[in-house]
N, C-alpha and C positions, 0 to 999 in steps of 0.2 A: 504494500500500500504506500502511495507516495505521500509526501509531507502535507500537501494541500488537502487531500482526502481525509487523512487522519485528523488534521486540525478541524475540518468541518464536522467530523463525527464527534470529536470531543466537545464541541460547542453544544451538541444535542444530547450528550451523555447524561446519565442520571446525576442529580445534584448531590445526593447523599447515599450512594450505593456503588458497588464495584462497576467499573467500566467493562472489564473482561477478566477472564481467568486464564491462568497458564499452569502447566504441570510442574514446572521446576523454576527455581530462582537462579538465573545465570547472570554473572557479573557483566558480561558485554551487553546483554539486553537491558539491564538496570540503567546503564549509562545512556542508552538510547531513549529509554522511557522517561527519565528525568528531564531530558531536553524538551519533551512534549507535555510536561506538567504532571506526569503519572508517577505514582509511587506505590510500592507493595505494602500491604498491611497484614496479611496472613499468608501462611503457606499450607500446602497439602489440601486443596490446591492454592496457588498463589492468587490473591485478589489484588487487582490493580485499580487505584482510585485517582480521581481528578475532581475533587469536590468543588461545589459552587455555592457560596463564595469561597475564596481562598484567603488564608490568614498569612500576612507578611509583616515583617518588621524592617524598617529602614534604620540602619545603625545610628545615624545622626539624630534619630528621633527617640532613642532609648530614654525611658523615664527612670531616673534614679531617686528613690525616696531619701529624704534627709537622714532617716535613721539607718539607712544602708551604708552610708559613707564610712562609718567607723569599722565596717566589716570587710571593706574592699581589699585591704592589704594584709589580711590575716593569713592568707594561704599563698603558697608558691604556685605559680602558673607553669605548667609544662605543656608543650605542643607536640602532638604526634609521638607521645612517649610510650604509652602502653595501651594500645587500642583494645586488645583482648580483655584486659582488666576492666576497661570502661564499659564495653558492650556487655560483658558478663554481669557486671554490677547493675546495668540497666535492666537486664533480664531478671535478675534475682530480686530486684527491688519491688517487683509486681507479683501479686498472687497469680494473675493470669497475664502472660506476656505474649505478644506476637513474635518476639525474638526467640527463635529456636535455633537448633544446630545448623539448619540450612541458611538462615539469615546470617549467623555468625561466620559461616564458611564464605558466603558470597561477599559480605562486606569486608571481611578480612582480606580477601583477594583484591578488592578495590582499594583497601588501605595500602597493601603492598605495591599496587600500581600507581599510587600517588593521587588518587581521587578522593578517598575518604580521609577526613582530618579530625583531630581531637583537640579539645582544650580541656586539660585536666587540672584539678586542684589538689594540692598536697599540704598536709600539716607535717612538716619535716619529711619523713619518708612514708607517711601514712596517706593513702589515697582517700579523699573525702567526697569526690564527685566530679562532674564535668558534663560536657556536651560533645556530640559528634555529628558529622554530616558530610555531604559531598560538596566539593567546590567544582563548579563548571563555569568557566568564564568569570563573571562578576556576580554569581549567585551562590550563596551558601544554602544548600538544601538540608535543613535541619532534620535529623532523624530521631534522636532521643537524648534525654539528659537524665542525670541521677544526682540526688542530693543525700549524702549519708550524714550530714550535719545541717543544722538550721541555716537557711538562706544560701546554701552553696550553689543551687541551680540558678538562683538570681545573680549571684556573683559571677558565675560562669557566663551567663548571657551578657552581662554588662561588660565583662572583659572581652568577649568575642566582638561585641559592637565597637569597643574601643580600638581593637586591632583592625577591623574592617572599615571603619568609618572613613579613613582617608582615601579609600579606593572605590567609592561610589557603588558599593555592593547593595543587594537586598538579601534578606534572610527569609527563606520560605519556612514558615511555621506550620504549614499544612492545615491544621484544624484549630479553629478559634477556641480559646478558653479565657476565663476571667483573669487568670494569672498573667497570661500573655498580654491581654488588653491593658492591664494595669501598668505593664512595663513599656507600653507604647505601640504594641502590635495593632493591626487593623485588618478588617475584612475588605477585600476588593472583589469585584465580579471575576468569574473564571476567565471570561474573554479578555479582560484587561491584564490578568496575570499571564496568560499565554502569550500576549503580545510583548509584555515586559521580558519574559525569559527568552523569547525568540531572539530579541535584540541582545540581551545581556550575556546569554550563554555563548555568543559568538565573539565577545570582546575578550581581550587579554585581561587577566586578573589585576595586573599592575605590580605584581611582586613575583620573584622567582620561586621562592619556597615559603610556604605557610609557616614552617617551623622557625624561619628566621624573623618572623614578625614579633616574637616575644620581646616585651619591653622590660 
């Protein structure tokens, strides 16, 4: 199916239901799917989603509560340090998680290929949480975050926005929730989102290595 036909089909896809199913989760297809606004949510079978509206966060619009500022420098930031620790913690933090062994295998492959990136927080050598997602062009496609101590997921998002803000990125938050809205995220129509990523996924990120952005 060519790009124009797929784009037309996505505009008519269900607003809050899978667009289609696939038998397996393959790293190369994941990269193609994200460029069209699709992401996997479950496996066996894999369900592919493109919700309408779509929740995004522009890094320059991050909202930092006054009472959060005292927590921002409590932990050490590490980039692309221990992906398996982070994704496994995301899985284990939920009683029912979409992250299974197939997800871990596929996204670890993408991490090794340099598409998946992590922002992790440590208290000395103790992992306390973080966020991971894919970077394609100037889009950070957020996948999951975990907080093993109070406010850690908020700190991770603030730190991520701080790193990406100079490069005119957007962060795809996928699905709206109050927590994200309070931090500055907003819903936009699916059609608008697809136009944004069509443009931004083709742009250069503006940096050579995400890992080198650590401040």
